[in-house]
C-alpha positions in Angstrom: -63.7 -35.9 151.3 -61.0 -33.4 152.2 -60.3 -35.1 155.5 -59.5 -38.3 153.5 -57.2 -36.3 151.3 -55.3 -34.8 154.1 -54.5 -38.0 155.9 -55.6 -41.2 157.6 -56.9 -41.3 161.2 -53.3 -42.1 162.5 -52.2 -38.6 161.4 -55.2 -36.6 162.5 -53.8 -35.8 165.9 -50.6 -34.4 164.4 -52.6 -32.5 161.7 -54.7 -30.9 164.4 -51.6 -29.8 166.3 -50.0 -28.4 163.1 -53.1 -26.4 162.2 -53.5 -25.2 165.8 -49.9 -23.8 165.8 -50.5 -22.1 162.4 -53.6 -20.5 163.7 -51.9 -19.2 166.9 -49.2 -17.7 164.8 -51.6 -15.7 162.5 -52.1 -18.1 159.6 -55.7 -18.9 160.3 -56.8 -17.3 157.0 -54.6 -19.7 155.0 -56.0 -22.6 156.9 -59.5 -21.5 156.2 -58.8 -21.0 152.5 -57.5 -24.5 152.2 -60.9 -25.7 153.7 -59.2 -27.6 156.5 -61.0 -26.2 159.5 -64.4 -27.4 158.2 -63.0 -30.8 157.6 -61.5 -31.0 161.1 -64.8 -29.7 162.7 -66.7 -32.5 160.9 -64.1 -35.0 162.2 -64.8 -33.9 165.7 -61.6 -31.8 166.3 -62.1 -28.4 167.9 -59.6 -25.8 166.9 -59.0 -22.8 169.3 -59.2 -19.5 167.5 -59.2 -17.3 170.6 -55.4 -16.8 170.5 -55.2 -16.2 166.8 -54.6 -12.5 167.3 -52.0 -12.7 170.1 -49.0 -12.5 167.6 -50.7 -10.1 165.2 -48.2 -7.3 166.1 -45.3 -9.4 164.7 -44.3 -9.3 161.1 -45.4 -12.3 159.0 -41.8 -13.6 158.5 -41.2 -13.6 162.2 -44.5 -15.4 162.8 -43.7 -18.0 160.2 -40.2 -18.7 161.8 -41.7 -19.0 165.3 -44.4 -21.4 163.9 -41.7 -23.6 162.3 -39.7 -23.7 165.5 -42.7 -24.8 167.5 -43.7 -27.5 165.0 -40.4 -29.4 165.5 -37.6 -30.9 163.4 -39.4 -31.5 160.1 -40.5 -27.9 159.9 -37.2 -26.5 161.2 -35.5 -28.4 158.4 -38.1 -27.1 155.9 -37.2 -23.6 157.0 -33.5 -24.2 156.6 -34.2 -25.4 153.0 -36.3 -22.3 152.4 -33.4 -20.2 153.6 -31.7 -21.0 150.4 -34.6 -20.2 148.2 -34.0 -16.5 147.6 -35.6 -17.2 144.2 -38.9 -17.8 146.0 -38.9 -15.6 149.1 -37.9 -12.0 149.8 -35.0 -10.9 152.0 -37.2 -10.5 155.1 -38.3 -14.2 155.0 -34.8 -15.4 154.2 -33.3 -13.5 157.1 -35.8 -15.2 159.5 -35.3 -18.7 158.0 -31.5 -18.4 158.5 -32.1 -18.1 162.3 -33.4 -21.7 162.4 -30.6 -23.9 163.7 -32.6 -26.7 165.5 -31.4 -25.9 169.0 -33.6 -27.8 171.4 -33.4 -29.3 175.0 -31.4 -32.5 175.1 -32.8 -36.0 175.7 -31.8 -37.3 179.2 -29.2 -40.0 179.0 -31.4 -42.5 180.7 -33.8 -42.3 177.7 -30.9 -42.9 175.3 -29.4 -45.9 177.1 -31.6 -48.7 175.6 -30.8 -47.5 172.0 -27.1 -47.1 172.9 -26.9 -50.6 174.3 -28.4 -52.0 171.2 -26.2 -50.0 168.8 -22.9 -50.1 170.7 -23.3 -53.6 172.1 -23.0 -52.5 175.7 -23.3 -49.6 178.1 -21.4 -46.5 176.8 -19.2 -46.4 179.9 -18.1 -50.0 179.0 -17.5 -49.4 175.3 -15.5 -46.1 175.8 -12.7 -45.4 178.3 -14.7 -42.3 179.2 -18.2 -41.1 178.3 -19.7 -37.7 179.2 -23.3 -38.1 180.1 -23.9 -34.4 179.7 -24.4 -33.5 176.0 -22.0 -31.2 174.2 -24.7 -30.0 171.9 -28.3 -30.9 171.1 -30.4 -30.4 167.9 -33.8 -31.6 166.7 -32.5 -34.8 165.1 -29.6 -35.8 167.2 -27.4 -34.8 170.1 -23.6 -35.0 170.7 -21.7 -36.3 173.7 -17.9 -36.3 174.2 -16.1 -39.6 174.8 -12.6 -41.2 174.8 -11.8 -44.4 173.0 -9.7 -47.0 174.8 -6.8 -46.2 172.6 -6.9 -42.6 174.0 -8.5 -40.9 171.0 -10.8 -38.0 171.8 -14.1 -38.5 170.0 -17.7 -37.2 169.8 -20.7 -39.6 169.8 -23.7 -38.4 167.8 -26.9 -40.1 168.9 -30.2 -39.9 167.0 -33.2 -39.0 169.1 -35.5 -42.0 169.8 -38.8 -42.1 168.0 -37.8 -39.2 165.7 -38.5 -41.2 162.5 -42.1 -41.8 163.3 -42.7 -38.1 163.9 -40.9 -37.0 160.8 -42.6 -39.6 158.5 -46.0 -38.5 159.8 -45.1 -34.8 159.1 -43.9 -35.6 155.6 -47.1 -37.5 154.8 -49.2 -34.5 156.0 -47.0 -32.0 154.2 -47.2 -33.9 151.0 -51.0 -33.9 151.1 -51.3 -30.3 152.3 -49.0 -29.2 149.4 -51.2 -31.0 146.9 -54.3 -29.3 148.3 -52.6 -25.9 148.4 -51.6 -26.2 144.7 -55.2 -27.1 143.8 -57.0 -24.6 146.0 -54.6 -21.6 146.1 -53.3 -20.9 142.5 -51.1 -18.0 143.8 -48.9 -20.7 145.6 -48.2 -22.7 142.4 -45.1 -20.7 141.4 -43.6 -21.7 144.8 -44.0 -25.4 143.8 -45.1 -26.7 147.2 -45.0 -30.4 146.2 -41.5 -30.1 144.8 -40.3 -28.4 148.0 -41.8 -31.2 150.1 -40.1 -33.8 148.0 -36.8 -32.0 148.4 -37.4 -31.8 152.2 -38.1 -35.5 152.4 -34.9 -36.4 150.5 -32.8 -34.2 152.7 -34.4 -35.4 156.0 -34.1 -39.1 155.2 -30.5 -38.7 154.3 -29.8 -36.7 157.4 -31.6 -39.3 159.6 -29.0 -41.9 158.6 -26.0 -41.0 160.7 -23.8 -43.6 158.9 -24.6 -41.7 155.6 -23.2 -38.6 157.2 -19.9 -40.4 157.8 -19.8 -41.7 154.2 -20.3 -38.1 153.0 -17.4 -36.9 155.3 -15.0 -39.6 154.0 -15.8 -38.7 150.3 -15.2 -35.0 150.9 -12.0 -35.7 152.9 -10.7 -37.8 150.0 -11.5 -35.0 147.6 -9.7 -32.5 149.8 -6.5 -34.5 150.4 -4.6 -32.1 148.2 -5.4 -29.2 150.6 -3.4 -30.1 153.8 -4.9 -27.1 155.6 -8.4 -28.6 155.5 -9.4 -31.0 158.3 -12.4 -33.4 158.2 -12.9 -35.5 161.3 -12.0 -39.2 161.0 -14.8 -41.7 161.3 -14.6 -44.7 163.7 -16.7 -47.3 161.9 -16.5 -49.9 164.6 -18.9 -47.8 166.7 -21.0 -46.3 163.8 -24.5 -47.3 162.8 -27.6 -45.7 161.3 -28.5 -44.3 164.7 -25.1 -43.5 166.2 -21.8 -42.3 164.7 -18.4 -41.7 166.3 -15.9 -39.2 164.9 -12.8 -37.5 166.1 -13.3 -34.5 168.4 -12.4 -31.2 166.9 -11.2 -28.7 169.6 -10.5 -25.6 167.6 -12.0 -22.1 167.7 -15.7 -22.2 166.6 -16.5 -20.1 163.5 -18.6 -17.6 165.5 -15.8 -16.8 168.0 -13.6 -14.6 165.7 -12.3 -12.5 168.6 -10.1 -15.5 169.7 -8.3 -15.7 166.4 -5.9 -12.9 167.1 -5.2 -14.0 170.6 -4.3 -17.5 169.3 -2.0 -16.1 166.6 -4.0 -17.1 163.6 -3.9 -15.1 160.3 -7.4 -14.1 159.3 -6.4 -13.3 155.7 -4.8 -16.7 155.2 -7.8 -18.4 156.8 -10.2 -16.7 154.4 -8.0 -17.7 151.4 -7.8 -21.3 152.6 -11.6 -21.5 153.1 -12.3 -20.1 149.7 -10.0 -22.5 148.0 -11.6 -25.5 149.7 -15.1 -24.2 148.9 -14.3 -23.6 145.2 -12.7 -27.0 144.9 -15.7 -28.8 146.4 -18.2 -26.9 144.2 -16.4 -26.4 140.9 -14.1 -29.4 140.7 -15.6 -32.2 142.8 -19.4 -31.5 142.5 -19.8 -32.6 146.2 -20.0 -29.8 148.8 -20.9 -29.1 152.4 -24.5 -27.7 152.1 -24.9 -26.4 155.7 -21.6 -24.4 156.3 -22.9 -22.1 159.1 -20.3 -20.9 161.7 -21.3 -23.7 164.1 -20.0 -26.3 161.6 -16.6 -24.6 161.0 -13.6 -24.6 163.4 -10.3 -22.8 163.1 -7.2 -24.7 164.1 -3.5 -24.0 164.8 -1.4 -23.5 161.7 -4.2 -21.6 160.0 -6.1 -24.8 159.3 -9.9 -25.1 158.9 -12.0 -28.0 160.1 -15.5 -28.8 158.6 -17.9 -30.9 160.6 -21.5 -32.3 160.3 -21.9 -33.6 156.8 -25.5 -34.5 157.2 -26.5 -32.1 154.4 -24.3 -32.2 151.3 -25.0 -30.9 147.8 -24.3 -32.7 144.6 -23.8 -31.2 141.1 -23.9 -33.2 137.9 -21.3 -32.7 135.2 -23.8 -30.7 133.2 -24.8 -28.5 136.1 -21.1 -27.8 136.9 -20.6 -26.7 133.2 -23.6 -24.3 133.6 -22.3 -23.0 136.9 -18.9 -22.3 135.4 -20.5 -20.3 132.6 -22.7 -18.4 135.1 -19.9 -17.5 137.4 -17.6 -16.5 134.6 -20.3 -14.4 133.0 -20.9 -12.6 136.4 -17.2 -12.1 137.1 -16.2 -11.1 133.6 -19.4 -9.1 133.0 -20.8 -11.0 130.1 -24.6 -10.4 130.3 -25.5 -12.7 127.4 -23.7 -15.6 129.0 -25.6 -15.1 132.3 -28.9 -14.7 130.5 -28.4 -17.9 128.4 -27.7 -20.0 131.6 -30.7 -18.6 133.5 -33.1 -19.0 130.6 -32.0 -22.7 130.3 -32.8 -23.1 134.0 -36.2 -21.4 133.5 -37.1 -24.3 131.1 -40.2 -24.3 128.9 -42.4 -22.1 131.1 -44.7 -20.5 128.6 -45.9 -17.9 131.1 -42.6 -16.0 131.3 -41.8 -13.1 129.1 -38.4 -14.3 127.8 -37.5 -11.1 126.1 -38.2 -9.0 129.2 -36.4 -11.5 131.4 -33.3 -11.4 129.1 -33.3 -7.6 129.0 -33.4 -7.4 132.8 -30.6 -9.8 133.2 -28.5 -8.0 130.6 -29.1 -4.7 132.2 -28.3 -6.1 135.7 -24.9 -7.6 134.6 -24.1 -4.6 132.4 -24.3 -2.2 135.4 -21.1 -3.8 136.7 -19.2 -2.9 133.6 -16.0 -1.1 134.5 -16.3 -1.8 138.3 -13.0 -3.0 139.7 -12.9 -6.7 140.5 -12.0 -6.0 144.1 -15.3 -4.1 144.6 -17.5 -6.9 143.3 -19.4 -9.2 145.7 -20.2 -12.5 144.0 -22.7 -13.4 146.7 -24.6 -10.2 146.3 -24.7 -10.6 142.6 -26.1 -14.1 143.0 -28.8 -12.8 145.3 -29.7 -10.1 142.8 -30.0 -12.7 140.0 -32.3 -14.9 142.1 -34.4 -11.8 142.9 -34.9 -11.2 139.2 -36.0 -14.8 138.8 -38.4 -14.5 141.7 -40.0 -11.4 140.2 -40.8 -13.5 137.1 -42.1 -16.4 139.2 -39.3 -18.7 138.2 -37.5 -21.1 140.5 -33.9 -22.2 140.5 -33.2 -25.9 140.2 -33.1 -27.3 143.8 -29.4 -28.3 143.6 -28.5 -24.8 142.4 -30.5 -23.1 145.2 -28.7 -25.2 147.8 -25.3 -24.3 146.2 -26.0 -20.5 146.1 -27.1 -20.5 149.7 -23.8 -22.3 150.7 -21.8 -20.0 148.5 -23.3 -16.8 149.9 -22.9 -18.1 153.5 -19.2 -18.9 153.0 -18.5 -15.6 151.3 -20.0 -13.9 154.3 -17.7 -15.9 156.6 -14.7 -14.9 154.5 -15.7 -11.3 154.8 -16.0 -11.7 158.5 -12.5 -13.0 158.7 -11.0 -10.4 156.3 -13.0 -7.3 155.4 -10.8 -7.0 152.2 -11.6 -10.6 151.2 -13.2 -10.9 147.7 -14.5 -14.2 146.4 -14.4 -12.9 142.9 -10.6 -12.4 143.0 -10.2 -15.9 144.5 -12.6 -17.6 142.1 -11.5 -16.1 138.7 -8.1 -17.9 138.4 -9.7 -21.3 139.4 -12.6 -20.7 137.0 -10.3 -20.0 134.1 -8.1 -23.0 135.0 -11.0 -25.4 135.1 -12.4 -24.1 131.8 -9.0 -24.5 130.2 -8.7 -28.0 131.6 -12.1 -29.0 130.2 -11.1 -28.0 126.7 -7.7 -29.6 126.4 -7.4 -31.9 123.3 -7.4 -35.0 125.5 -10.6 -34.1 127.3 -12.4 -32.9 124.1 -11.4 -36.1 122.3 -12.6 -38.2 125.2 -15.9 -36.3 125.3 -16.4 -36.8 121.6 -15.7 -40.5 121.9 -18.3 -40.9 124.7 -20.8 -39.0 122.5 -20.1 -41.2 119.6 -20.5 -44.3 121.7 -23.9 -43.2 123.0 -25.0 -42.3 119.4 -23.9 -45.7 118.1 -25.7 -47.4 121.0 -28.9 -45.5 120.2 -28.5 -46.3 116.4 -28.0 -50.0 117.3 -31.2 -50.1 119.4 -33.3 -48.1 116.9 -34.4 -51.0 114.6 -35.5 -53.0 117.6 -37.5 -50.1 119.1 -39.2 -49.4 115.7 -40.0 -53.1 115.4 -41.5 -53.2 118.9 -43.5 -50.0 118.2 -45.0 -51.5 115.0 -45.8 -54.8 116.7 -47.6 -52.9 119.5 -49.5 -50.8 117.0 -50.8 -54.0 115.2 -52.0 -55.3 118.6 -53.7 -52.0 119.4 -51.4 -51.2 122.3 -50.2 -47.8 121.1 -51.9 -44.9 122.7 -51.5 -41.4 121.4 -52.0 -38.5 123.8 -52.6 -35.0 122.4 -52.4 -32.0 124.7 -54.6 -29.1 123.5 -54.1 -25.7 125.1 -57.2 -23.6 125.7 -59.4 -26.7 125.0 -62.3 -25.2 127.0 -62.3 -22.0 124.9 -62.3 -24.1 121.7 -65.2 -26.1 123.0 -67.2 -23.0 123.8 -66.5 -21.6 120.3 -67.8 -24.9 118.7 -70.8 -24.8 121.0 -71.7 -21.2 119.9 -71.2 -22.1 116.2 -73.5 -25.1 116.6 -76.1 -22.8 118.2 -75.9 -20.3 115.4 -76.2 -23.1 112.8 -79.3 -24.5 114.5 -80.9 -21.1 114.6 -80.1 -20.6 110.9 -81.8 -23.9 110.1 -84.8 -22.9 112.1 -85.0 -19.5 110.3 -84.8 -21.2 106.9 -87.5 -23.6 107.9 -89.8 -20.8 109.1 -89.3 -18.9 105.8 -90.0 -22.0 103.7 -93.0 -23.0 105.8 -94.4 -19.5 105.9 -94.1 -19.1 102.2 -96.2 -22.3 101.8 -98.7 -21.1 104.3 -99.1 -17.8 102.4 -100.3 -19.7 99.3 -103.1 -21.5 101.2 -106.5 -19.8 101.0 -108.7 -19.5 104.0 -108.0 -19.5 107.7 -107.4 -16.6 110.1 -105.8 -13.5 108.7 -103.6 -10.7 110.2 -103.2 -7.4 108.4 -105.0 -9.0 105.5 -102.4 -11.8 105.3 -102.6 -15.4 106.5 -101.9 -15.2 110.3 -99.6 -18.2 110.6 -97.6 -17.2 107.5 -97.2 -13.6 108.9 -96.1 -14.9 112.3 -93.6 -17.3 110.7 -92.0 -14.5 108.7 -91.9 -12.2 111.8 -90.2 -14.9 113.8 -87.7 -15.5 111.0 -87.0 -11.8 110.9 -86.4 -11.6 114.6 -84.2 -14.7 114.5 -82.2 -13.3 111.6 -81.5 -10.1 113.5 -80.3 -12.2 116.5 -78.1 -14.3 114.2 -76.5 -11.2 112.5 -75.9 -9.6 115.9 -74.3 -12.8 117.2 -72.0 -13.1 114.2 -71.0 -9.5 114.4 -70.1 -9.7 118.1 -68.1 -12.9 117.6 -66.1 -11.2 114.7 -65.5 -8.1 116.8 -64.2 -10.2 119.8 -61.7 -12.0 117.5 -60.5 -8.6 116.1 -59.9 -7.3 119.7 -58.0 -10.5 120.6 -55.8 -10.2 117.5 -55.0 -6.6 118.4 
């Protein structure tokens, strides 16, 4: 039965490989608890347990990171997503997840040629004036080659790995089924929401597999940042771009991890940090569309203190409502208003009845209040966000996925700013923009427009209401209305009813014994016991014992309720 749950026969080979890697890296106990090993044994797959202890000396976070790397692109991407879930994992795990950057051996150019001929309409040496067969960089999903267009423009050609979709789709199917089994069989994993994480992974991977979608993201962000001339986004060459190949301008600046070259090239670190922070805050706060994977490999520093962002395969999106909440959260942190922070986080927590809201609110207020009186220049907004997510994790509460992605990007970029300029403070850069955006959102024109939109929606609902009521009544007459009632603790209520029915039945039996024995006592003749009719005596004795049991049962039930109430 479990083998059918985990996957069809087409995925069994991959499932066997995944579980084998997990076992080698010290996660055999989790595999056993999920019941997968027995299922695989029955299916005829033999798992090797002899190397399960080889990595036992490594810490669990390191073991998990090594396992994800060995399992390939789907799991590397999962680890990169988990790197932003400080609300779910501790610092040791986050530090290991952040080391995952999908660096893998490149695919030989001969294996790429059939796909390139199909996508480009010819051999790359014919389409481009020059094409470098040696890759510039290689990752788990795609690799990059340098080239030159016939008009002389220097470009990079990003090529998706052949066959990668089949592997990823098989992994996603298995992960979805394993997540469902894990939530059912391992209750301690439920706060981590495995199925939600898999859905988030699937959305992110499918978008990243479409290399044309990456280019559309790049053009949208470039358009949003036109007012910042010091920000560069590579131009897309659509004539050579498809789902499996994209072509963009080559960026030849200083990579984000080679900071020692900045001084030699005459770039101003302080100005670069300010330019980067302005771009990031604009993407997040004003535009609601931001680069979600801004590690140093995706950032280049150019002459004139300009900054180039590349690789827009992962972008984050924030709705208008989420941006409002983010503004309130950041202002509450920067201006040390604990109640504002608590209100936003409690809204994100939702209707989770298991959380102690008063305790959570008190901890948040105490956390924010500790910064009261601390100079603005000494505050680290990234560290404060990490502390907030730690509080949520302690209460088994997860951030909304879009906010988790944003906080990861925000913390990474603040760290890069500090690397450029040790005196850089995101709070000092953010506060003026936050206040400006808040003021802009409450100008008379914006408030009037928001009120008009609300009124229009209200009128639309009111106009539709009679039709909805009529349809509801029509369905009710036809017997098509179903009412679902969710009862909490239904099992306990059923047990209480069952106990009450048992006591009622016993009371009826006792009453019947008393009445019957009384009648028997009036009948002359027959066997006697202690000078009394034997059957009548035994009936009264049984009624007496049953009465004692009934009294004891009622007393224990009442005592249990009193203890529960206390």
